[in-house]
N, C-alpha and C positions, 0 to 999 in steps of 0.2 A: 643395614636394617635387617632385623630378624623378626619375622612374624611368628608368634607362638600359638595362635589359635586360628583355625581356618575360617570359621563362620563369623567374620567381622562384618558389620553393617556400615554403609556410608553414614557419616554423622549428620544429624540435623543441628547439633550444637557441639562446639568444642569448648569445654570448660578447662581453663588452665590453672594450675598452681602458679604462684607468683615467683617467689625467690627460688633460684636454682633451675627455673624452667623458662620463664620469660625474661627475668632480670637477674643481674648479679648484684647482690647486696652483701657479699661475703665480708668485706672490710668492716662494715657497720655491725653485722651479725656477730662475728667472732670477737670484736671489741666488746660488745655488750655481754657476750657469754663469759669472757675473761673477767669482766667486772662483777658479774652475777655469781659465778661459782664459788668465790671465796666467802659469800654470804650464807652458804648452805648450813653451816653450824648455827648461825644466829636465826635462820629461818626454821630450824628444827627438822631439816630435810636429810641430814646425814644418816639418821636411823631409818629413814624411809627408803634409802637406796635398796634396790632389788638385791636379794642374796645371789651371789654369783652362780650358784647351782640352778637358779631359776631363770637365768638369762637365756635369750633365744639363741645366741651364737657365742662362740668363744671370743670374738671381737667385742661383743657387748659385755661379756664378763670382764675382759681386760679393761674396758672403759670404766665400768663400775669401780673396779679396784683402783684404778688410777685416780679417779675423781674422789673416791673415799679418802685416799691418802694425801693427794696433792691439791685437791680443790681447784683443779683446772683441767682443760682439755688435754687429751693425749697429744703429744707433739705430731704424731702421724696424721691425726685429724686436722690439725692446723696446717700441716704441710700439704695435704691432699686437697683440702677445701672442698670436700665432696658432699658433706652431710649438713642437714639443717638443724636448728634448735629443736624442732618437733621430733626429728629422728633421735636426737640425743636424749630428750626427756622421756620418750617412749622406751628407749633402751635401758635407761637407768632407773626408771620408776615403774615400768611395766603397766599394769592396769590400775594403778593407784591414782584415780582421777583427782582426789583432793591434793595429793602431793604435786601432781603436774599443774594444777591450777595455781598453787602457790608459786611454783617455779616460773610459770608463764608470766604471772603478775610481776615478779621480781625482775625477770628478763625485760619486760616492757618498760619498767622504770629505768633500767640501764640503757635500753635501746634509744630512749629519748635524747640521749647525749650524742648519738651517732647517726640516726637515720637521716636520709637525704643523700647518702653516698650510694647512688644507684646508676646502673648502666645496663643496656641490653645484654642478655646473657650470651647471645651470639650475633655476629654481624648479619644484617639484613632482617632482623626480627620484625621491624616495622613493615618492610616490604612484603614479607610473607604473610603477616596478619592482614594487610590490605588485600592480598590475593585471596585469602580465605573468605574475607568479607565479600569480595566481588563474586565468589562462587555461591553466595546465598547462604553460607553457613553462619549461624549465630555464634557470637563469641562472648565468653564470660570469664570471670576470675573468681575462684573460691580459694581462700587462703586463711591460714592461722594468724596472719598479720592483723593487728588492730586497725580499725577504720582510720584513725588519725594518721597512721603511718602509710597505709596504702594510698589514700587520697593525695598525700603530699608527694609520694614517690611517683604516682601517675602524672602529677603536674610537672615533675622534674625530669623523668626519663626521656631521652631523645628530644629535649626542649619542649616537652608537653605535647608531642605529636600523637600520642597514643590515646588520648582521653576519649575521643569520639568513637574508638573502635569497638568498645565493649557494650553489649546490650544489658549486662547485669554484672554487678560485683557483690560478693558476700564475704564479710570478714568474720574473725573469731568473735568479736563483740556484737555481731548481729545475731548470734545464736547463743545457746547455753553451753555447748560442749565443743572442745577442740577436736580436730582430726586425731585419731582415726574414726571418731564418731561421724556418721554421714550427713549430719545436719547442714554443713556448709554447701554440700552438693545439692541436697534435696531442696533447700531454701532457694538456691539459684534456679533450679528447674521450676519451682513454684512461681518465682518472679517472671519467668519466660513463658509460663503456661504450657510446659512440655512434660511428657511423662518420663519417669525414671526407667529407661529401657536401654537396649543395646545401641540405639542410635544416638544416645548421649555419651560422648566420650569425655573422660577426665584425663587430662594430660599432665603428668607430674613426674618428678625426678627421684622419688624415694619409695622405699618399701611401704611406708605409712600411707603415701598417696594411693598406692595400688590397693592396700587394705581398705582404705576409705571408699574407693570406687566400687570394690566388691561388696561392701556393706550397703552401699547406696543402690546396688542393682544396675550399675551402668558399666560401660566398657572402659577398662583401665588401659591407658597407653603410657608406657614407661618411656620418658624422655631421658636418654642416656648422655646428657650434656657433660657429666663428670667423667665420661670415658671409662666406666667400669668394664672389666673383662666379662665376656658373655657367660662363662662358667660361674663367675661370682654372682651375677644377677640371677641365674637359674637356681642357684643354691638357696636363695631367699624365699622361693615360692613353692607351693604345692600345685598339683594340676588343677586344684579347685580355685585357687586365688591368683593364678598366674595372669599377667597382663595379656590383653588381646594382641598387642604388638610392642616391640621394643624399637625405638627410633634413636639414631645417633645425632640427628640434626633436623632442622626444618625442611631441608632439601629432601630428606627421607620421608617426611610427612607428606610433601607434595607428590613424591613417587607413589606412596601408598594410596593417596586419593586418586591419582591417575589410574592406578590398577583397578580400583573399585569402580571408577567411571566406565572402564572397558566392559566390566561385567553388568553394570546398570547405567546405560548411557544417559538416562533422564535424572540421575541422582542429584545433579547440581545445576544451579542457574547458569553457570558459565563453566566451560571446560577448564580443568587445571592447566592445560597446554596454552590456553588463550591468555590467562591472567598471571601465571607464575613468573616471578622475577628471574633475572639472570642468576645463575647459581652463586650462592655465597659460601665461604668456607665453613666447615663445621667448627664447633668449639674445640679448643686445644686443651689437652690434658695438662693439669698443673705440673710443674717440675716435681719429680719425686723427691721425697726426703732421702738424704744421704745417710745410709745406715752405717753403724760401726763395722769396720772390715774384720769381722770375726767369723770363723767357721772351724769346727773341730778338725776338718780335713786338712787345713793349712796351718794350724797352730801346733808347734812341736813342744810339748811339755813333758816333764818327768811325772810319772804316775805318783799321785799323792799317797803318802803313808799317814800324814797328819793333815787335817783340814781345820783351820781356825777361822771363825767367822766374827765379823763385827756384829753388834747387837742391833742398835737403833737404825732403822731405814735399810737394813739388810735382812735380818731374820724377822724383825718385828716392826710394827708401826706404833711409834709413840710421839708422832709429830705434834698433835694437839697440845699435849702437856709441855713439850719442849719449847714450842714457840710462845706459849703463854708465859713460861718462866723467863725466856729471853726478853719479852716485852716488859716484864716487871723489873728485870735487873738492870737494863741499860741506863735508866735514869740515875742509878747508884754510881755510875762511873765518875760523876763530879766529886762526890764525897770520898770515893775510893782512890782518887788521884790518878785515874786511868786515862782521862781525856788527853793529857799531854804525852802519854806513852805510846800512842798509836803511831803506826808507821808513816813515814813521809810518802806522799803520792808517787814519787819517782821510784820507791822501793816496792811498789805493788806489782804483782805478777801480771795483771791485766788491767785495762782501763776500767772494767766493771768493778774490780777490787778497789781501785782508787776512788771511784765514785761512792762505794759503800762506806769507806773510811771517812770521806768528807761528809757524808750525810749523817753518820753516827756522831761525828765530832760536833756538827752544827745542831742536831735535833735530839740527840741522846735516844734515838729509836731506830729500828730497822727501816730501810726504804720500803714503801708499800709494795713495790714489785718483788722484793725478796720474800716478803711475807705471803704474797699471792702465789709465787712460784713454789714455795715450800720444798725447795730442792737441796738446801745445804743445812748441815748440822751445826750445832753450837760450837763444836770443835773447829770446824772449817771457818765459822764466823770469827772465832778468836784468832785463828791463824792469819786470816786476812787483816784483822785489826792490829795485831801485835807482833806478827812476824816471829823473830827469834828471841823476843823478850820473854823468857820463861817465867820470870817472877810475876810479870803483869798477867800472863795467862793463868798462873796459879791463883792469883787474886780473883780473876774473872770467874774461873771454875768454882771457887768457893762461894762467890756471890750467887752464881747460877744455882748451885745446890741449895742454898738458903731458900730461894724462891721456888725451886722445883718441888720442894716438900709440900707446897700448897696444891700442886697440880697432878703429881704422878699417881699411877695406879691403874689407869686405863691402858691396856696393851693388847694389841691384836697381831696375829701372824701376818707378815707382810704379804704372803700369798697362801692360798689354801693348801698347797702341797708341801709346805716347808717341813712339817713334821715328817712326812713320808721320805723326803730327801735325806733328812738327818738320820732316820732309821735305816735307810738304804746304804748310806756311807758306813754305818757300823756293821751292817751285814757283809759288806765287802772287806771287813777287817781293818778299816781305817780308824784312827783315833780322831775324836772330834772335840773342839773346844770353842770358847767364846773369849774374845778380847774386846773390852769396851772401856771407853773413857767415863762411863757412868760410875758413880760411887757405889760401893758394895751395898749400902743400905737400900738403895733404889733397885739395883740390879736383882738382888735376891728376892725382893718383893715381886718384881715383874716376872722373873723366871718362874716363880711359883704360881703366878696368876694367869699366864698366857693360856688361852684355849681352855680356861677353867680348871684343867687338870695339872697344868704346869709341865715344864720340860726339863726338870732337874736331872732326870735319869738319862737324858740324851747326850750329856756332855761328860767327857773324861777330865776336863780341866776348864777353869775360868779364871780370868785375871781382870780386875777392875781398875778404875782410874786411881784409886787411893791405895792400891797394892804396891805401887812403885813410886820413887821420887819424881820421875818424869813421865808424863802421859804421851800418847801418840801426838805428833808424828815421830817421837823418839821410839826406838825399837825395844826399850826396856821391857814393856809388857809382853811382847811377843817372845822375847828371849827367856823371860821368866816362865812362860807357858811351856815351852819345849824343855826347859830345865826340869820342871815338875814332871814331865812325861819321860824324862831321861832319854831325850831324842835330840840329835844335833840340829842346829839351825841351818838347813840347807834347802835347795830348791824342791825337795820332796815334801816340804811343808808348804802348803798353800794357805795364803791369807785372803779371805774373801771380804771385801768391804766396799762401801758406796761412795767414798770420799777421796779427795786428793791426800788427805791425812793418812788414810789407810794404805794407800799405795806407797807413800813415802816411808811409812813405818816398815812395810814388808820388804822393800828394796834395801833399806838400811840394815835389816836383820838378815839379809842374804836369802830370803824366801821368795817363792813364786807369788806374784801379785795378781789376783783375779779381781778386776774391777766390776762390781755389781751395779749395772746401769739401770737401777730401778726407776730413776728419774727420767730415763729415756732421752738423755742428751744425744744429739746427732753427731756425726763424725767431725764436722767442722768445729763444733764446740769442744769435743773431747781433745782435738788437736790444740785448742787454745788453752785448756786447763792443764794439759800435759805437753808443753811445748818441746821438751827434750833439749832445752838450751843448757849452757854451762851453768847458769844460775839456778835453773829449775830442770835438772836432768832426769828426774824419776818419772818413768812411764810404766803403766801396767803391762804385764806379760800377755794378758788376754782380757777381752771385754765380753761379759754376758749380760743379756737384757732381762732375763728372768730365770727362775729356778729350773725350768724345763731345759733351757740352753745349758745351764750349769751342769745338770745331770747328764746331758748328752756329752758334754766335754769330759766329765769324769769317766763315762763308759768308753769313750774313744781312747782315752789313755789306758783304761783297764784292758781293752782288747788288744792294744798295741804291746810292744815289748816292755817288760817291766824294768 
């Protein structure tokens, strides 16, 4: 336990946040979020996302970018399971109350399918709450959860033993505003007939909870059940809005109350020592996400003289148009004679690939999970569906282009610093190019439209899908690019792309393959899609998660021996 403010008063009431503090409803919450986020476009919320430069932290900016592109939670959030939907909505919509209201409503509609999956957040929660009650401290819950969900979860958790413990509960639909507005706390105190002062403690697990307590004029106590590092917690707060205490467990809470009793012996109806239960273990930190094993210090690469980039999902985001076009073209597979040309299940690289083929064959559309994930390109989809059948892929690409004409035109930089990286490479004397399976009519329009000013001047060469007889994963496009530059195809040519198709093309061309992991696959998944087997031997030379890592990699080679 770390106490951050000295003048903390013994509590007359402990008002608790619900999810992430008293109970664990992560399974239901994240399931609902994963259902809700793909609806952002239909809800008109994509354009309401906070501009990255206005985000409170770099983590928030990365979250906004990831949700804007992929319409799902960043994998690190799913792995760490440390933040709530309220934290997420505040991070991505800022002070836009109207947008957050729409998002909360859509979330609640999704949550109805999952709620009821609830358990105590830490062992002994019921015993500790009973001890607090015996000390004469009033107990309450103030939550952004709707009443229908809280009442059901109160009846469910610990077989319904908690219901009699709380003197008041206030939910989001009992007031007019969600946290961080202080209404949920102030309404609770009104119900209890207590003032909003330092003797009212609000115990919650998030930055938003502490902001809410500060706005309400009560003492914020940060419950660190997610096991954040102390430096990370400190970085969220100013001296003005910092919590009165940071507690790692309910055992820490009892220790703090015992300390206050020593200073004010009459503070409680019963001594903490008389009523506290035997110690229960604190919450355990979730298993960390396994990151790709990349670092400039351990990767030995030849300094690049030429850097070639994939276009879609590497330099730019055109996912909306791409998935709309794929949706439109898959039903054409029947009339195009492509259904019977798809690979046999036993020839698929992974079980997931086999399931995708089976689903497209049966329903003539993408599996909803593929559309929700938004992580693979049409080229990868065609590789999964048709394998080595080049003629079938050419027919599919032609059909895709027909439908893409209805949707293309909207193009955004994949990250804010992409232009700066491209300009930096040129300042280092490197030649820069684009290799894309996009047809030239689309690519040239998008190249001129990106960031309103266009990027035409940033590239020494570009090769499109219709410039060669065969598209990636065949190396023809990459080989044509270096031929135009009058440079040999060797490892001093780097090809940076986001797909297995890009990696295969680079390796077949004899170039260095830099896998751009914008989709944030973890290491186990990368090992699955790049198994290094006899049948699927091609693996990237290095993996970078964003353009800052890529730039660091270039500089590491620049500083090393040429």
